[in-house]
N, C-alpha and C positions, 0 to 999 in steps of 0.2 A: 505494500499500499504506500503511496506515495502522502508526504507531509499535507499536501494540497487537499487531498480526499479526506485525509484524517478529520480535519476540523470541520467539513461541511454536512456533518450528521445535522440533520434538521429533529425536532422533537418527535415526531412521529418516525422516523428513522433510528433514533435512539430508542424509542419503546419497542420497535421490531427487533432491534437488535437485540436487547435484554430479554425478550421472550427467546430468541435462538440461542443466547448464550446460557439462559437458565435450562435449557431443555438438554436432557441425557442422549439425542440423537437429532437427527436431521426432521425437518417440521415441514409438513405442506402448508401452502396458504391457509388452509382452513383450520390447521392448528394451530396456526399464529393467531388467528381471527379470535378462536377459543380463548387461547390465553390472554388477550387483551380483553375478552369479553369479560373474563373473569376479575378483569384490572378495572374495570368499569369505562371501558372503552369499545364503543360499536361503530364498527367498520365496514364498508362494504367491500367484498371479497375483490371487487375489478380495483379499488384504491389499494388494497394490500399488493396485489400483483404489480401495480405498478411502484411500489415502494419498494417490493423485492428487488423487481428489475433494475432499480436505478442502484440499489445497495450492490447488486452483482455487479454493473458497469462501473462503480467505484471499487471496485476489489472486496468488498467488506463480506458477501458471501457467494458462494458457488451453488449451483442447481445441478441435480441429477434430474435431467430431461429424460432419460430412459424408463423412471417410475412416473406412475400416473394414479393421482396427481404428481407434479412434479415436487420434489423434496430440494429444501434448502440448508445450508448449513453454514455456519461462520467460517471463515477464512484463517482467522486468529480468535485467540480468546480474549476474554475482557481483559484479564491482567496487560497482555500483550498491547491491546488497544490503547489501555491508558498510558501504559510506559511511551507509547509511541508519541502519543499526544505531549507527555511531559518533555521529551527529547524535540519535539517540534518546536514546543514554547520557548524552550531554553536556546535551540538555534537560532530562535527569531530575535532573542534580548541582546542588547548593544551591549550592556553590562551583565556578564553571565555571573561575575561574582557577586554582585548586588543581589541577583534573583535566588541563587544558592543561599546565600546569607539568610534573605528574607524567608524562602522555603524551609530551611531549617530551623531557623527562629521559632518557626509558627508549628512545628510539629510536637505531638505530645511525646512525653517521657519513653511509652512504652516505643512509640516509632522510631525515636531517636536510638534507645536502643539496638532496635532491629538493623537501623542503619550502620550502626559503628560494625555490628557483626558481619552485616553484608560488607561494608569496605575492608574489613580486616581479613576477609575472605578474598577478595581481588587485589588488595594492596601487597 
């Protein structure tokens, strides 16, 4: 996925991606529709198919067109998506040190401990 595609998820696209990320297997548009309805969103199947098509063009999902109905799977995990967003934002910063300082200064004690542990493994 490119940095440009990463930042272009609209509200409905994010909701569809959340449904796909929460699933244990690929989903059809009807499966996604049911999951969104459980969250209080009522959408026409044509709307969902349009959103899934856009997500596929942006590189967020892949589709199995050999199955009927078509099944959709996220290309990357939620964690990979969020990490890519963080890298994109950091890459766009003119003062990376200031951004990192502000970020680290705002994390919880627990998250700071995790960061120290992770940095210890890579350093």
